[in-house]
Structure formats: structure tokens, C-alpha cells
C-alpha positions in Angstrom: -24.5 3.4 19.0 -27.4 5.4 17.9 -27.3 8.2 15.3 -30.1 10.6 14.4 -29.3 10.3 10.6 -27.5 8.2 8.1 -23.8 8.7 8.7 -21.8 10.3 5.9 -18.1 9.3 5.7 -15.8 11.1 3.3 -12.8 8.9 2.3 -9.8 10.0 0.3 -7.3 7.3 -0.9 -4.6 8.6 -3.1 -3.1 5.3 -4.4 -3.9 1.6 -4.8 -2.6 0.5 -1.4 -4.9 3.1 0.2 -7.7 2.1 -2.1 -7.5 -1.4 -0.8 -7.4 -0.3 2.8 -10.4 2.0 2.2 -12.5 -0.8 0.6 -11.9 -3.1 3.7 -12.8 -0.2 6.0 -16.0 0.3 4.1 -17.0 -3.3 4.4 -16.2 -3.2 8.2 -18.4 -0.1 8.6 -21.3 -1.7 6.8 -20.9 -4.7 9.0 -21.3 -2.3 12.0 -23.9 0.0 10.6 -25.8 -1.9 7.9 -27.5 0.6 5.6 -27.1 3.5 8.1 -23.8 4.7 6.4 -22.9 6.2 3.1 -19.6 6.9 1.5 -18.2 9.8 -0.5 -14.8 10.9 -1.7 -11.9 9.7 -3.8 -10.8 6.1 -4.3 -9.9 3.4 -6.9 -11.4 0.2 -8.3 -11.8 -1.7 -5.0 -13.5 1.2 -3.2 -15.8 1.7 -6.2 -16.8 -2.0 -6.0 -17.9 -1.2 -2.4 -20.1 1.5 -3.7 -18.0 4.7 -3.8 -18.4 7.0 -6.7 -14.9 8.5 -6.9 -14.7 12.3 -7.4 -11.8 11.7 -9.9 -9.4 9.0 -11.1 -6.7 8.3 -8.4 -4.2 7.6 -11.1 -3.8 11.4 -11.4 -2.2 11.3 -8.0 0.1 8.3 -8.6 3.4 10.2 -8.7 6.4 9.2 -6.7 9.7 11.0 -6.0 10.8 14.4 -4.8 11.8 15.6 -8.3 9.2 13.6 -10.3 6.2 15.2 -8.6 7.2 18.8 -9.6 5.5 18.8 -13.1 2.3 17.4 -11.6 1.9 20.1 -8.9 -0.6 22.4 -10.8 -2.9 19.5 -11.5 -2.6 18.1 -7.9 -3.4 21.6 -6.5 -6.5 21.7 -8.7 -7.6 18.2 -7.4 -7.1 19.4 -3.8 -9.4 22.4 -4.4 -12.0 20.2 -6.1 -11.9 17.8 -3.1 -12.4 20.6 -0.6 -15.4 22.0 -2.6 -16.9 18.5 -2.6 -16.5 18.1 1.2 -18.2 21.4 1.7 -21.1 20.2 -0.5 -21.5 16.8 1.2 -21.0 18.0 4.8 -19.9 14.6 6.0 -19.8 13.4 9.7 -16.1 12.6 9.4 -13.3 13.0 6.8 -10.7 10.3 6.7 -7.7 10.4 4.4 -5.8 7.1 3.8 -2.0 7.0 3.3 -0.4 9.5 0.9 0.2 12.1 3.7 1.8 14.6 1.3 -1.5 14.9 -0.5 -3.7 14.3 2.6 -2.0 16.9 4.6 -3.0 19.6 2.1 -6.6 18.5 2.3 -6.6 18.7 6.1 -4.8 22.0 6.2 -7.3 23.7 3.9 -10.2 22.0 5.7 -9.0 23.2 9.1 -8.9 26.8 7.9 -12.6 26.6 7.0 -13.4 25.7 10.6 -16.1 23.2 9.6 -16.0 21.3 12.9 -15.9 18.0 10.9 -13.7 15.4 12.7 -10.5 14.9 10.6 -8.7 11.5 10.6 -5.7 10.1 8.9 -5.3 6.3 8.4 -1.6 5.1 8.1 1.0 7.1 9.9 3.7 8.9 7.8 7.0 7.2 8.4 8.4 9.8 10.8 10.6 7.2 12.3 12.4 7.0 9.0 12.7 10.7 8.2 11.0 14.1 8.7 10.7 13.4 12.5 9.5 17.0 13.1 6.4 16.2 11.1 5.1 14.3 14.2 5.2 17.5 16.2 2.8 19.4 14.0 0.2 16.8 12.8 -2.1 17.6 15.7 -2.8 21.0 14.0 -4.4 19.3 11.0 -6.1 16.1 12.3 -8.0 14.9 15.3 -7.0 11.2 15.2 -4.3 9.1 13.6 -4.8 5.4 12.9 -1.5 3.4 12.7 -0.6 0.1 11.2 2.4 -0.8 13.4 2.4 -1.1 17.2 5.5 1.1 17.6 4.1 4.1 15.8 1.7 5.8 18.3 4.6 6.7 20.6 6.0 9.1 18.0 2.8 11.2 17.9 1.1 11.1 21.4 3.7 13.3 23.1 2.7 16.0 20.6 -1.0 16.2 21.5 -2.3 13.9 18.8 -4.5 10.9 19.6 -2.9 7.9 17.8 -4.4 4.4 17.9 -2.8 1.2 16.6 -5.4 -0.8 14.7 -3.2 -3.5 13.0 -1.8 -4.0 9.5 -4.3 -4.8 6.7 -1.9 -7.3 5.3 -3.3 -9.9 7.8 -6.6 -9.6 5.9 -5.1 -10.2 2.5 -7.0 -12.6 0.2 -3.6 -13.9 -0.7 -3.6 -16.0 2.5 -6.4 -18.2 1.3 -5.9 -17.9 -2.5 -5.7 -21.0 -4.6 -2.3 -21.5 -6.3 -3.3 -24.8 -7.9 -6.3 -23.3 -9.5 -4.1 -20.6 -10.9 -1.7 -23.2 -12.5 -4.7 -24.9 -14.1 -6.2 -21.7 -15.4 -2.9 -20.7 -17.1 -1.8 -24.2 -18.1 1.4 -24.1 -15.9 2.8 -27.5 -15.2 3.6 -28.6 -11.6 7.3 -28.8 -12.3 7.5 -25.2 -13.7 8.6 -22.5 -11.4 6.5 -19.3 -11.3 8.3 -16.1 -10.8 6.0 -13.1 -10.0 7.2 -9.7 -11.2 5.8 -6.6 -9.4 7.0 -3.3 -10.8 4.9 -1.0 -8.7 1.6 0.9 -8.8 2.9 4.3 -9.9 3.7 5.3 -13.4 7.1 6.6 -12.4 7.9 3.2 -10.7 6.9 1.2 -13.8 9.0 3.4 -16.1 12.1 3.1 -14.0 11.8 -0.5 -12.8 10.0 -2.6 -15.4 12.7 -2.4 -18.1 15.3 -3.8 -15.7 12.9 -6.4 -14.4 12.2 -7.6 -17.9 15.9 -7.7 -18.7 16.3 -9.9 -15.7 13.4 -12.1 -16.9 15.2 -12.5 -20.2 18.4 -13.7 -18.3 16.5 -16.1 -16.1 14.6 -17.5 -19.1 17.9 -18.4 -20.8 19.2 -20.0 -17.6 16.1 -22.1 -16.9 13.4 -23.1 -19.4 11.2 -24.2 -16.5 10.7 -20.7 -15.3 7.3 -19.1 -16.0 6.7 -15.3 -15.4 3.6 -13.4 -14.4 3.2 -9.6 -13.9 0.2 -8.6 -11.7 -0.8 -5.0 -12.3 -3.4 -2.5 -11.2 -5.6 0.0 -13.0 -3.4 3.0 -12.5 -0.5 1.5 -14.5 -2.1 -1.4 -16.5 -1.9 0.2 -19.9 1.8 1.1 -19.5 2.7 -2.3 -18.1 0.9 -4.1 -20.9 2.6 -2.0 -23.5 6.1 -2.5 -22.2 5.6 -6.3 -21.7 4.1 -6.6 -25.2 7.0 -4.7 -26.8 9.5 -6.9 -24.9 8.5 -10.0 -26.9 8.9 -12.1 -23.8 6.3 -14.8 -22.9 4.9 -13.1 -19.8 1.4 -13.3 -18.5 0.0 -10.0 -17.4 -2.6 -10.3 -14.6 -5.2 -7.5 -14.0 -7.6 -9.1 -11.6 -7.2 -9.2 -7.8 -8.1 -12.9 -7.7 -5.3 -13.8 -10.2 -2.8 -11.6 -8.4 -3.2 -13.3 -5.1 -3.5 -16.8 -6.6 -0.2 -16.1 -8.4 1.4 -15.3 -5.1 0.4 -18.7 -3.7 1.8 -20.5 -6.7 5.1 -18.6 -6.9 8.5 -19.9 -6.2 10.0 -16.4 -5.9 9.1 -12.7 -6.7 10.8 -9.5 -7.8 9.0 -6.6 -6.2 9.1 -2.8 -6.0 9.6 -1.7 -2.4 6.2 -1.2 -0.7 3.3 -2.9 1.0 3.3 -5.7 -1.6 6.5 -7.0 0.0 4.6 -7.5 3.2 2.0 -9.5 1.4 4.7 -11.7 -0.1 6.1 -12.1 3.4 2.8 -13.1 4.9 2.4 -15.7 2.1 5.9 -17.0 2.6 7.0 -16.2 -1.0 10.8 -15.8 -1.2 11.5 -12.4 -2.8 13.8 -9.5 -3.3 12.9 -5.8 -3.4 14.2 -3.3 -5.9 13.8 0.5 -6.2 15.0 3.4 -8.3 14.3 7.1 -8.3 16.0 10.0 -10.0 19.7 10.7 -9.0 18.7 13.9 -7.3 15.9 12.3 -5.3 18.3 9.4 -4.3 20.9 11.9 -3.1 18.3 13.7 -0.9 16.8 10.5 0.5 20.3 9.2 1.4 21.0 12.4 3.2 17.8 12.5 5.2 16.7 8.9 5.7 17.2 7.8 9.3 16.8 4.1 9.0 19.1 1.2 7.9 16.5 -0.6 5.7 13.6 0.4 3.4 11.9 -3.0 3.3 9.2 -3.3 6.0 10.1 -6.9 7.0 13.7 -5.9 7.5 12.6 -2.8 9.5 10.3 -4.9 11.7 12.9 -7.5 12.5 15.9 -5.1 12.7 17.9 -7.2 10.3 18.1 -8.0 6.6 16.1 -11.0 5.5 15.0 -9.5 2.2 17.8 -8.3 -0.2 17.4 -4.7 -1.1 18.6 -3.8 -4.5 18.4 0.0 -4.6 19.6 2.5 -7.3 22.9 1.3 -8.8 22.4 -2.2 -7.3 19.1 -2.5 -9.1 20.4 -4.0 -12.4 19.3 -7.1 -14.3 22.3 -9.3 -13.5 21.9 -8.8 -9.7 18.1 -9.4 -9.9 18.5 -12.6 -11.8 21.3 -13.8 -9.5 19.2 -13.4 -6.4 16.2 -15.0 -7.9 18.3 -18.1 -8.8 19.6 -18.3 -5.3 16.2 -18.2 -3.8 14.6 -20.7 -6.2 17.5 -23.1 -6.1 18.0 -22.6 -2.3 21.8 -22.8 -2.8 22.5 -20.5 0.1 20.9 -19.8 3.5 18.7 -16.9 2.3 15.7 -19.0 1.6 15.7 -20.4 5.2 16.5 -17.0 6.6 13.5 -15.6 4.8 11.1 -18.3 5.9 12.1 -18.0 9.6 11.9 -14.2 9.4 8.5 -14.2 7.6 7.1 -16.4 10.5 8.1 -13.6 13.0 6.7 -10.9 10.8 3.3 -12.7 10.7 3.4 -12.9 14.5 4.1 -9.2 14.9 1.3 -8.2 12.5 -1.0 -11.1 13.4 -4.8 -10.6 13.6 -6.5 -10.5 17.0 -10.1 -11.2 17.8 -11.1 -8.6 15.2 -9.5 -7.5 12.0 -7.6 -4.2 11.6 -10.5 -2.9 9.5 -13.1 -3.7 12.1 -10.9 -2.1 14.8 -10.6 1.0 12.7 -14.4 1.1 12.0 -15.2 0.9 15.7 -12.8 3.7 16.5 -14.3 5.9 13.9 -17.9 5.1 15.1 -16.8 6.1 18.6 -15.4 9.3 17.3 -18.5 10.2 15.4 -20.7 9.3 18.4 -18.8 11.5 20.8 -19.0 14.4 18.3 -22.8 14.0 17.9 -23.5 13.1 21.6 -20.9 15.1 23.6 -22.8 14.5 26.9 -22.0 10.8 26.6 -18.3 11.4 27.1 -16.9 10.4 30.5 
């Protein structure tokens, strides 16, 4: 594809999972375009390592829950206005938001009103199959193209005049697949007969505040029950200070990991994991790590979710398979005794859940498996095609 000028791509990732997706997309675009592309927008550490200078710190957007987000609304509205002003300044060839539709939608809506003519794209479909199904009927008003992670998602949007393309799930590109678990054990002096339990309390401050105390209480129980257990807590920039403070105050011998390399190497070395619900659970599944997922929100948020949620499960492996292979400890079930009990079952393999998980994880890997090109490469080529058609409309069939 030939372009008359260096392509400007404006990327907006509102949380760490989107930041990771954005960084891989940036690498794929450079693979296609070389130096003929430059990036602007909002992202986190991994996107900044790829050369993005973020407009602001994405930790300001890391708020979860229908009730919890209310105090942050004035600040978020200010960040939206700041982002729109920056887009007008840059005049990019495409604007692509990544995940976080509640924030992204407001960007696209404001941008549409300005009638800039800039193609508007969203990467990661909102889970309309779970709730807010009417959202699928109106998204075409705000974006020109939707890139989806799961093969069953486009059918929810294409009947409503929105082009939706399945590109694949980025979890199949995870460095965890090739990470070195043995090197991790050596680095942290963990013996071969010691069982590593990975604790993942989430990437949002609200998640850490609600989940980490219970996770650490479960760690204390497990430590009493088996002296061969070792515990690691991988974290990300958005919540690292809070995680380190809570872990330090607990007095428990827990290793806090802040680097991506250590995070994924820990996965490969782990006998089991305790994880907040989210994309990280898919990474654990891809790596074959036995795990449980836990989640808590405010009582009011929980009541509203239970009323409107249209699916049986919240864990993506369970959703993809249509059956429970990963125990879901939600709200009142998310207590230290339950967490510790399930981890013991998985590590000791004293029931059929370990085998059920391994068999299920193999099927999940097949569903999300990589083709001839990675999901990021597929996404990059679709975006290049979109920009090319915009700049050379006569080339369209």
C-alpha cells in the first residue's frame, strides 16, 4: 500500500489489558510500515516502550464498578475533553480506541459531532452478549469499524450496519507461552519441590482494595497448611504502590513482581493461581496453570449486575466452553476459606477439577489458536486497508 505521507495513528487504551493489546498492534504496524507510521494518544508502560508518549497516566481511568466510578466522573470528563483537543491538534489518519468502551464511546461520540472525517475504530467488542444487548444496535453511529477478539462476536453487530471483523485473541501472542519457569525459580531461590502459587488481585485500584485483603488471608491459611508453598504477586504500574503497601503490611513472605518478564515466568513455574476475573485468566488457561477466579464489587453494583447479566458464567474459559471448568468465587463466595480450599484441591489433585481444567484449557487454546498471522498482524492489515480506502477512494471495488 502506498501513502503520500507518514501515517498518524491515534491510539487510546484505558487500562493495562488494552495497553498490552495496543503495544502489540504498534509492533505489527511497524512490521508492515517500517518508519512510515507514527503513534499518538493514551497508553501505559508497554505502549510507551513502543514509542508512544501518553497524553496522561492511564491509572486515572482505572476505575471499576457502576457505583465506584461516580466520584471519578468529573476527572474522567476532563480527560475526555483533553483527548478530543489533542486529536484535533494531531489530525491523525485513524483514531482507534482499545477496550474500555464506556470511556471510548464518549471519545467517539464527541469526535463524531465534530465531523472530522477521521475513520473511527474500536478494538475489543463490548460484551453485548452478556448484557446491554441494545448497545450493539447503536454502535454504528459512533464508529466505522469494530475489531473483535472472539469468532462469535461479529454476528451481534453486523445486522446493525457496523462492519465487525474477527482478528483473534491476543492471548495467543502472550510471552507467557515461551517464558522460562526454571529461570524464575533460580532467580528467586525457589526449590524444585516448593509449590509456587501466583496471586493476581487485578489491575484496578478498586479491585486491589476489595480482593487483595481476602487473597492475603487465604495465603496465610495456605501457608499454615503447607510450608512448601511459595507465593508471588505480579502487579502492574497502575496499582503497584497499593499492592506493595498492602503486602508489606501483611507481614507475609510474598514476592511482589513488577516486570512483565517475571510475571510470565512465574506463570510457567506455578502450580496454581488465584486471579481476579479478567483477561489474565485466559493467559493462565493458555499456559495450563490450574486456577480459580474471584471477584467482588459493591453490594449495589452486584445487585444491578445480577439483575441485568444475561450469561451463566463470568470467566471467559467457562463462557467459551459453555461449562464450568474454572471455579468462580463471586461476592459472598469470595472468602479466604473458600479460596484456600480450592487451591489445595488443585495443587493436590484430590478431585477431578485439575483434569477437568487441563482438558478444557486444551480446547480453549484450540478456539483461540493462532493462524498464519497473529491477531495483531491481522488487526494491523485491516487498519492499513481502512486508511488506504480513505485516502484512495478510487481504489475501492
